N, C-alpha and C positions, 0 to 999 in steps of 0.2 A: 391648605393650612387649617389650623385647629380653631381659629378665632373668626368672628364675624360680628357685625352690628345687627342687633335684633331689638325692636321696640325701643330704639334710641339708647341702647346700652350695649357694651361689648360683652359678648358671651363666648364661652369656650365649650367645645364638644365634650371635654373631660368633665365639665360641670353639668352639661345638659343631659347626657345619657343616663345618669343615675336617677333623673326625675321620672323616667318611664319604667313600666313594669318589666320590660325585657329589652334586649338589644334590638330585636326585630321591630318592636313597637316604636323604639326611638328612631331607628332608620326610616321607618314608614312615615312617621309624623314630620320629622325634620325635612325629609325629601319633599313632602307635599307643601310644606311652608316655603321651601326654596323655589319650587315650581311656581308658587304664587307670589314670588318676589318679596318674601318677608325678610330675607337676609341680604346684607350689602357688605362690600369690602370696606374695612376701616380706613383704608388708604386712598382709594380712588372712587369709592361709593358706587361702583358697578355692582350689579346683582350677582349673588352667589348661589350655587346649587350644591347639594350634598352628593358626594361620590362614595359609595360603600360597596366595593366588589368583594369577591371571596378571598382575594390575595392581599390587597392593599388595605391599610388602616383607613377607617372612615375619615373624610376630610372635606372641607369646603373648597370649591374651585370656581373660577370665573367661567362665564359662558365662553365656549371655544373661541379663541382668537382675541379675547378681551383682557387677558392677564396683564397686570401692571408690574413694573419693575420692583416697586416697594414690596408687593406681596411675595414676589419671587425671593427677594432678599430675606423677608421674614420667614418664609418656608425653610430656607437654608439654615437660618438661626434656630428654628424649631428643632431641626435634626441635631443641631449642635447641643442643645440643652435637654435632649430627650432622656439622658441618663439622670437628670437631677430630680430631687424630690419635689413634692407640691409646695414646700416652703420656699423653694428657690424664687418663684415668681412673686411671692409675698414680700420677701426681703428686697428683691430687685426693685419692685414698684414703690416701696416705702422710701428706699434710698433715692430713687429717681425723683419722687415728689418733693423730698426735702431739698435736694440740690436745685431743682427747678424753681422752688420758692426763692432761694438765694439769688437766682438769675434775674428775678424781677427788680432787685435793687442794686445789682452789680452789672452795669451795661457791657462790661468786657467779658462776661461769663456766659457760656453757651453749654447747655446740657442736652444730650441726645442719646437715644438708644443706639447701641453699636450698629445694628443692621441699617439704621437710618443714616448715621453719620458717615458710614463707609460705603454707602450705596453706589455712588458714582465712581468709586475706586475699585469696585468689584472684589472686595476682600473675601477670601475663602473662609476665614475664621475671624470673628469679631468679639470684643469684650462685651459684657452686658450693657455697660454705660460708657460713653465717651464724654469727657469734660474738657472744654477749651477755655483757657483763661488767658486772654490777650493772644500772644503769639505761641503760648505753650499749650500742650494738650496731654492728657493721660487717660488711661482706661481703668475701669473697675470691673472685676470679675468675681462672681460668687460661686463657691463650690459647696454642694450638699452631697449627701450620700458618700461621705468619706469614711470608709471603714475597711476592715480587714478583707472582706470579700470584694474582690475586684481591685485591690490596691495596686497590684502589678500593672493592670491595664490602665488604671488612672494615672500612674506615674508616666507611662508612655504618652498618654493624652496630654498631660500637663507639659511635658518636655516639648512635645510637638507645638503646642500653643505658644509657649514661651519663646521658642525658636522663631516662630512666625512673627510674633509681636516685635521681637528684637530686629528681625530683618526689615520690618516696617517702621523701625525707630519709634516705637510707642512704649512708654513705661506703663506697666499695669500693676495696680494694687489688688491683692487677692484677699478675700474674706472667706473664712472656713466656718461652716456650721459647727457649733460648739458641742454637738452631741457626742463627739469623740474626744473631747478634752480630757486628758488624764494627767494629773499632777499630784505629786507627793511632796508637800512643802516641808515635811519633817526632814527629808533628805535632799530637799531642793532639786528634785528631778522631775523633768517633763518626759513622759513616754509618748512617742510619736509614731505615726506611719511615715513611710518614705515620702509619700505624697505631701505630707505636711512640711517636711524639711524643704521641699522644692518651693514652697509658697512663702518662705520667710522673706522679710524685707530688711533693708539697711536704711535707717533714718538718722536725722540729726541728733535725736535723743540717744540712739544707740552709740553714736560717736562720743557723746558726753559720758555714757556709761563706760566706754573703752578707757577714757582718760582716768576715771575714778578707779577702775579695777587695776590698771597699770600702776597707779599711785599706791594702792593698798598692797599689791603683790610684791612690792619691794621690801617687805618686812624681813626677808632673808632668814626666816625661821620655819614657817609652815607654808606649804602651797595653799593658795586661796580656797581651793575646793575642799581641802581637808578641814580647814577652819569652819567651813559651813556644812560639814557632815555629808558631803557629796562623795559617793563611792565611785572613784574613777577606775572602772573595770579594766580599761586598757593598759593601765600602769604608766601612761605617758602624760606629759604635761599638757594641759588644755591650751589651745590657741585662744588667747583672750580677745575674741572678735565677736562682739555682741550683735545680735540681730533680733528682729521682731516677728511675731506672729499674731494676726488679728482674728479672733474668733467672733462670730456673730450669732446672736440668739434671737429667735422669733417666738413670742408668746402672743397669740392672736395678732393684733396689728401693732404691737409694741416691739421695737427693735432696740437691742442694746449690744454693745461691743465689749469684749474683754481684751486687754492689751497685755501681752507677755513678752518680756525681754529675756533672752537666753543666749547661752554659748553652746553651740552644737558639739556633741561629743562622739557618740557612737554613730557612724555613718553606714553601718551594716546592721542587719536585724540581730537583736532588738535595738531599735533606734531610740536614742536618749539625748537629753540636753540638760545642762546645768541651768536651773532657773535663777537668773540674776535678780529679777524682781518677783514678788509674790503675786503679781497680776492685780489688775483692778478693773472694775466695770466703768464704762463711760456711756452717757446717754447719746442718742443719735444726733440731737441738735448740736451737741458740743463736738462730737467726733468728726462730723462732716463739714465743719466750717472750712471754707476754701480760702486760703491765702495764695501762696504760689503753688502749694499742693494741699491735699487734705491735711487738716491738723492732726487727727488721729491720736491725740494725747491730751492729757490734762496736765499743764505745766506745773501747777501747784502740787498735784499728787506725785508727779515724777520727782520733784525736788524733795518731797517728804520721804519718798521711797529711798532716794539716795542717802538722805540723812539716817534713815533707819538701817540701811545696809552698812553704813560706816560705823554706827554705834554697835550694831550686832557683831560686826567683825571685830571691833576693838574689845568688846566684852568676851567673845568666844576665844580670841587669841590670848587675852590675859588669863582666862580660866585654864586654858590648855598649858600655858607656860607655868602657871602656879603648880600644876600637877607634877611637873618635872623638876628635880633638883639639878639634873644634867640637862643642858639644852638639847631639844630634839632637832635633828638634822634630817632634811628630806632624803629619801632614798636616792634621789638624783644627784646628791652632793656627797662627796667623800667625807665620811665622819672622822674628825680628828681624834687622836688617841687621848683618853681621859688622863687628868693629872693624877699622879700616884698618891698624893696626899688626900685626895678627895674621898670621903666615905662612900661606900656603895649603898644605893637605895633600891628598893624593889619598885620597878617602874610598872605602871599600868600600860596595857597595850593601847594603841591609838583607837582601836575599835571600841574598847571599853570606855574611853574618854568620850567618843562620839555618842555612845549610847546615853551617857549622862547629860549631854548637852542638847538633847532633843527638845524642840519647842513644842508646846502643847497647842496644836491646831490641826484642822482637817483641811482637805482640799475644797475648792469652790463648790463642787458638786454636792458634797455632804452638807455644807453649811446652807446652800440654797435649798436643799431638800428639807432641812430642819425649819428654815424660815417659812417655806411654803406650807408645811404642816401647821405651823403656828397661825399663819394667815387664814387657813381654811378652818381653824378651830377644832381640828381633830388630832392634835399632838398628843402623844403618849407620855407616860411618866419618864420612860427611858430617854426619849428624844428631848423632853423638857430639861432633864438633867444635863444632857450633852450641850444643849443650846445655852443654858445658863452658864455652864462651865466655860464654854468658848468665849462668850461675851465678857465674862469676868476677867479672863486671863489674856484676851486678845482684842481689847477694845480699840486699840490703834489700827489693827488690821481691818476691823469692820469699816472704819472710816476710809482707809486706803482703798478698799475694794469697791467704794462707791455706795455703800449702804449707810443710811442715817440711823444712829442708835435710837433717836426719838421715834422714828417710824416703827422700828421693831418693838419698842416699848408700847406704842399705840396698839400694835397687833396683840400684844400680851394683855392689855386692858380689855380689848374686844373679846379675846378668848375667855377671859374670866367671866364674862357674861353668859357664856355658852357651856362651859365645862364645870361640872359639879364635883369631879373626883378631887378630894382634898390633897392627895399625893401629887397631883399635877399642879393644882392651884398654888401650892406653896412655892414652886419654882417660877410660876408666872409672876407671882408677887415680887419675887427676888429680881426678876428681869425688869419689872416695872420700876423698881426702886434703885436700879444701878446708877 
């Protein structure tokens, strides 16, 4: 296995090897330490030695005949997560620590690593974390390195794991590293990998969104997706079945989540979904509150998102109907013959109307980039203009996404103390005074 206890701390070979001038020096020194009993097993406290042959990857091993069941289970888990990035263990450990803290004041709550929880049952595949709440249990799995290269293989891997967990009657919540998040809120579209589609969940809040959407879609005038400027390439009605995808972001030791509600559309490449909500950020301590399940939502923000969705729908629908003297009828409904006495008017195309209804905002990645530039005090004039414009026209969205306007204003004040360019400063002052 790759871990051991050394000088009363758990160390990993991935972290130890770079400390030496070469691989050969690392192997030589770690072997000598092991021979002198410097390394012990984190599970059974037996002494470990380093094995580093010409074919196998260097690893810690028990003295022959001394291997413990827990270390064998962990070694199997190490193979399972070998494809993950270095952020995987950081995200997993922060989530584990937060949930374990809750277990200190919730006597019916037990939090374990998957390889530990399923040791006696000899599971071939385990989630990263297993949570037991009373008689119920669920798993948490984190996926990193989700990108185009290897997506096909990752899809096979996810399906295999989901099938296995289903056979074991274990519900698993999946978190996806947000490095591949791609959303265009102007057209309310999420671009996805097939692997992301497989990781969507159905929650109680998704059912509430279902009810709202079915209520609004009964307007009998425009399909919902057209009102929201979503291009339905397939030409068929969307199945109004909302689901969720949870993205996780790791910056140093800070973990945040992004919650997105969507309706899956294109289930063949290019994969797309209609973004029901514009997404919002939620802090770790709030997202991981355990009731019967993980909360994974901010109830107040969800309700405000719903209210915004309804008001945006009403306004966009009214604007679209105002553009037509004759009522628009969806292509899926037979259009009645016009009245002879009605004067003809030159109608705008739906595409033209949609272009006029665009909302001025950018995706989360762009806004986060601008705020980070501001925070570091090296924001350019062009970026300062964009950020001021966004904040001025999308103040509500800033709140919905989990950002505090006053915090951004404090960043602007701090940047004013470091930036001398008057062209940049004028926009920082505007942000400060919003």
